[in-house]
C-alpha positions as CSV (number, residue, x, y, z in Angstrom):
1,M,-18.9,114.1,-98.5
2,T,-17.9,115.8,-95.2
3,P,-20.2,118.2,-94.2
4,T,-18.8,122.1,-94.1
5,L,-18.7,124.3,-91.1
6,T,-19.4,128.1,-91.9
7,I,-16.4,130.2,-90.6
8,S,-17.8,134.2,-90.5
9,D,-15.1,135.5,-87.6
10,P,-11.4,135.9,-88.6
11,S,-10.6,135.2,-85.1
12,D,-12.7,132.0,-84.9
13,P,-10.3,129.6,-82.6
14,R,-11.0,126.7,-85.1
15,I,-8.8,128.0,-87.8
16,A,-6.3,129.6,-86.1
17,A,-3.8,127.4,-87.6
18,Y,-4.5,129.5,-91.0
19,R,-4.2,132.5,-89.3
20,D,-1.2,134.8,-90.8
21,I,0.2,132.6,-93.0
22,R,3.2,134.4,-94.3
23,E,4.7,135.4,-91.0
24,R,4.0,131.9,-89.4
25,D,5.8,129.9,-92.3
26,L,8.7,131.9,-91.3
27,V,8.6,131.2,-87.7
28,G,7.1,127.6,-87.9
29,R,3.7,125.9,-87.0
30,E,3.9,123.5,-84.6
31,N,4.6,120.5,-86.9
32,R,2.3,121.9,-89.3
33,F,2.2,123.1,-92.9
34,I,0.1,125.1,-95.4
35,A,-1.1,123.1,-98.5
36,E,-2.8,125.1,-101.2
37,G,-4.5,124.9,-104.2
38,K,-6.7,121.7,-105.3
39,V,-4.0,119.3,-107.1
40,V,-1.6,119.9,-103.9
41,I,-4.2,119.0,-101.5
42,D,-5.1,115.8,-103.6
43,V,-1.6,114.7,-103.4
44,L,-1.7,115.6,-99.3
45,L,-4.7,113.0,-98.9
46,S,-2.3,110.4,-100.8
47,A,0.9,110.6,-98.8
48,R,2.1,108.3,-97.0
49,R,4.3,110.5,-94.6
50,F,1.7,113.4,-93.9
51,E,-1.9,113.5,-93.1
52,A,-4.4,116.3,-93.1
53,E,-5.9,118.1,-90.3
54,S,-8.1,120.4,-91.9
55,V,-9.5,122.0,-95.0
56,L,-10.4,125.6,-95.6
57,L,-11.8,127.0,-98.7
58,L,-14.0,129.3,-100.3
59,P,-17.7,128.3,-100.7
60,S,-17.6,128.9,-104.6
61,R,-14.8,126.1,-104.6
62,L,-16.9,123.4,-103.0
63,S,-18.4,122.1,-106.0
64,G,-15.2,121.8,-108.0
65,M,-13.4,120.1,-105.0
66,E,-16.0,117.3,-104.3
67,A,-13.9,114.3,-105.5
68,V,-10.9,115.5,-103.5
69,L,-12.9,116.1,-100.2
70,A,-14.5,112.5,-100.9
71,K,-11.0,111.2,-99.8
72,L,-11.2,112.7,-96.4
73,P,-11.3,110.9,-93.4
74,G,-14.3,111.7,-91.7
75,H,-13.1,113.1,-88.5
76,V,-11.1,115.9,-90.5
77,P,-13.1,119.3,-90.6
78,V,-14.1,121.2,-93.8
79,Y,-14.6,125.0,-92.8
80,C,-16.0,127.5,-95.4
81,A,-15.2,131.0,-95.4
82,E,-16.3,134.1,-97.9
83,P,-13.3,135.9,-99.4
84,A,-13.2,139.1,-97.0
85,V,-13.0,136.5,-94.1
86,M,-10.8,133.9,-95.7
87,D,-8.4,136.9,-96.5
88,A,-8.4,138.3,-93.3
89,I,-7.3,134.9,-92.0
90,A,-4.6,134.5,-94.1
91,G,-3.4,137.9,-94.1
92,F,-3.5,138.6,-97.6
93,H,-5.4,138.2,-100.7
94,L,-6.0,134.1,-101.7
95,H,-7.0,134.0,-105.4
96,R,-7.1,129.9,-105.5
97,G,-9.5,129.9,-102.1
98,I,-8.3,126.6,-101.0
99,L,-6.1,125.9,-98.2
100,A,-5.6,122.9,-96.0
101,I,-3.4,122.3,-92.8
102,G,-0.9,119.2,-93.0
103,R,0.5,117.5,-90.1
104,K,4.4,116.4,-90.4
105,R,4.9,112.8,-88.9
106,P,8.2,111.8,-87.5
107,A,11.1,113.1,-89.9
108,E,12.8,110.4,-91.9
109,K,16.6,109.8,-91.6
110,V,19.3,109.5,-94.3
111,G,20.0,106.0,-93.6
112,D,16.5,104.8,-93.6
113,V,15.6,106.6,-96.9
114,L,18.6,105.2,-98.7
115,A,17.8,101.4,-97.3
116,G,14.5,101.7,-98.7
117,L,15.7,102.5,-102.2
118,P,15.9,99.9,-105.1
119,E,19.1,98.5,-106.9
120,E,19.1,101.4,-109.5
121,A,18.2,104.2,-107.9
122,L,18.6,108.2,-108.9
123,V,18.8,110.7,-105.6
124,V,19.1,114.3,-105.5
125,V,21.1,116.3,-102.8
126,A,20.4,119.7,-102.3
127,A,23.3,121.5,-100.5
128,G,22.9,125.3,-99.2
129,I,19.6,125.8,-101.2
130,A,17.9,128.7,-99.8
131,N,15.3,129.9,-102.1
132,H,11.9,128.1,-101.7
133,D,11.2,128.8,-105.4
134,N,14.2,126.6,-106.3
135,M,13.4,123.9,-103.8
136,G,10.1,123.5,-104.9
137,A,10.8,123.2,-108.4
138,I,13.8,121.1,-107.7
139,F,11.4,118.4,-106.1
140,R,8.8,119.0,-108.8
141,N,11.9,118.2,-111.6
142,A,12.8,115.0,-109.1
143,A,9.2,113.7,-109.1
144,A,9.1,114.5,-113.2
145,F,12.4,112.3,-113.8
146,G,11.7,109.5,-111.2
147,A,14.0,110.4,-108.5
148,C,13.6,108.0,-105.6
149,A,14.4,110.5,-103.1
150,V,15.9,113.9,-102.3
151,L,18.5,114.4,-99.3
152,L,19.1,118.0,-97.9
153,D,22.4,119.6,-96.1
154,P,21.2,121.5,-92.8
155,I,21.5,124.8,-94.1
156,S,19.1,124.0,-97.0
157,C,15.6,125.8,-96.8
158,D,12.5,123.7,-95.3
159,P,10.6,121.7,-98.5
160,L,7.6,122.3,-96.2
161,Y,7.3,126.0,-96.5
162,R,4.2,126.9,-98.1
163,K,5.6,128.2,-101.3
164,A,8.2,125.5,-101.9
165,I,5.1,122.9,-101.6
166,R,2.9,125.1,-104.0
167,V,6.0,125.6,-106.3
168,S,6.6,121.7,-106.1
169,V,2.7,120.8,-107.1
170,G,2.7,118.8,-104.3
171,A,6.2,116.8,-105.2
172,V,7.2,117.5,-101.8
173,L,4.7,115.5,-100.2
174,K,5.3,112.3,-102.6
175,V,9.2,112.8,-102.7
176,P,10.8,111.2,-100.0
177,F,13.3,113.5,-98.4
178,A,15.7,113.3,-95.2
179,T,18.1,116.1,-93.9
180,A,21.4,115.3,-92.4
181,P,23.3,117.1,-89.8
182,D,26.4,118.2,-92.3
183,A,27.2,117.5,-96.0
184,G,29.9,115.5,-95.4
185,M,28.0,112.9,-93.4
186,L,25.7,112.7,-96.8
187,V,28.9,112.3,-98.9
188,E,30.0,109.0,-96.7
189,A,26.2,107.8,-96.3
190,L,26.0,107.8,-100.1
191,D,29.4,105.9,-100.6
192,D,28.3,103.4,-97.8
193,A,24.9,102.9,-99.9
194,G,26.8,102.3,-103.1
195,F,26.0,105.5,-105.2
196,A,28.1,106.8,-107.9
197,Q,28.2,110.8,-106.9
198,A,28.2,113.8,-109.4
199,A,28.4,117.4,-108.3
200,L,27.0,119.8,-110.6
201,S,29.0,122.9,-111.4
202,P,29.7,125.3,-114.1
203,G,33.5,124.4,-113.8
204,G,32.6,120.6,-113.8
205,K,35.6,118.2,-115.1
206,L,33.3,116.4,-117.5
207,A,30.3,117.2,-119.5
208,L,27.0,115.9,-118.5
209,S,26.8,113.8,-121.6
210,A,30.0,111.9,-120.8
211,V,28.7,110.7,-117.2
212,P,27.2,107.1,-117.7
213,R,23.8,106.6,-116.5
214,G,22.0,103.3,-115.3
215,Q,23.6,102.8,-111.8
216,R,22.8,104.0,-108.3
217,R,23.5,107.7,-108.9
218,A,23.5,110.6,-106.6
219,L,23.0,114.5,-108.3
220,W,24.4,117.0,-106.1
221,L,23.0,120.5,-106.4
222,G,24.4,123.8,-104.7
223,A,23.2,127.5,-104.1
224,E,22.3,130.1,-106.8
225,G,25.5,132.0,-107.3
226,T,27.9,130.5,-104.9
227,G,27.3,127.0,-106.2
228,L,28.8,124.4,-104.1
229,P,31.5,124.6,-101.8
230,E,34.9,123.8,-102.6
231,D,35.5,120.9,-99.8
232,L,32.6,119.1,-101.5
233,L,33.8,119.7,-104.7
234,S,37.2,118.2,-103.8
235,R,35.5,114.9,-102.7
236,I,32.8,114.6,-105.5
237,P,33.5,114.2,-109.4
238,S,32.0,117.4,-111.0
239,V,29.9,117.8,-114.3
240,R,28.8,120.6,-116.1
241,I,26.2,121.2,-118.6
242,P,28.1,122.9,-121.7
243,Q,26.7,126.0,-122.6
244,A,27.4,128.6,-125.0
245,P,30.6,130.4,-124.5
246,Q,29.2,133.9,-123.6
247,W,27.4,132.4,-120.5
248,D,28.3,130.3,-117.7
249,S,25.4,128.9,-115.8
250,L,22.0,128.1,-115.5
251,N,19.5,128.8,-112.4
252,V,19.7,125.6,-110.5
253,A,15.9,124.4,-111.0
254,A,16.7,124.6,-114.5
255,A,20.0,123.1,-114.5
256,S,18.4,119.9,-112.2
257,A,16.1,119.7,-115.0
258,V,18.5,119.2,-117.5
259,A,21.1,116.9,-115.4
260,L,17.9,114.7,-114.3
261,Y,16.4,114.1,-117.6
262,H,20.2,112.7,-118.7
263,F,20.5,110.7,-115.3
264,S,16.9,109.4,-115.8
265,G,17.4,107.9,-119.3
266,A,13.8,109.6,-120.2
267,G,15.3,110.6,-123.8
268,E,15.5,107.2,-124.6
269,A,11.9,106.1,-123.7
270,V,10.6,108.6,-126.5
């Protein structure tokens, strides 16, 4: 395992990338992102599109991280800091006490992501998803039900925000994703790639169970509350998840799980 380096001063320049996590997630990290927790860091070390730059953890976490840290390239430093020092670095209490800095590689383009998909593929399209918890949950659901990629419009939040990665349990680092300049371009790109598109909406014209699976399928998800804009709903067939009469919608993360379960055919494999 890579030898550890002790950090006793929160202002140590070697751990500058970890300083004030919450604030720096809002303004960017110079092509970096924060991975938090054992499972997420393990995923990071196996990710094709990202690489680990360093690891920072509590000394008490070392023994439980040996198998994960053994995967680190030799040039990647592992820093250890006592709880008070680590909290001072991060700017708040970190009960997990396990962090890593990941580095982004050049962003993939929508066309390149679609070109690499198999003949039968399930894709999620996020339009206006601004909540990082929802974004992380959508990626987690996409991974759980075998979606091949997630495509985003330009106003959706960054999947590599620390909280989104954590909620996704590392799925953001596994499922390929790309962001388009505008949502209309995504509709056209998916049409050109032979995808049947479905827009999930409480007012959808078809019940989800009536929509066939087993083909190239793109599932559109809209923002909490406002949903997908009318200009998109006018271009994409809309589907709904039937619910009790006194209720009109699910949280977008929960709705994505139900719809992805249907389109993946997971129920037929049980």
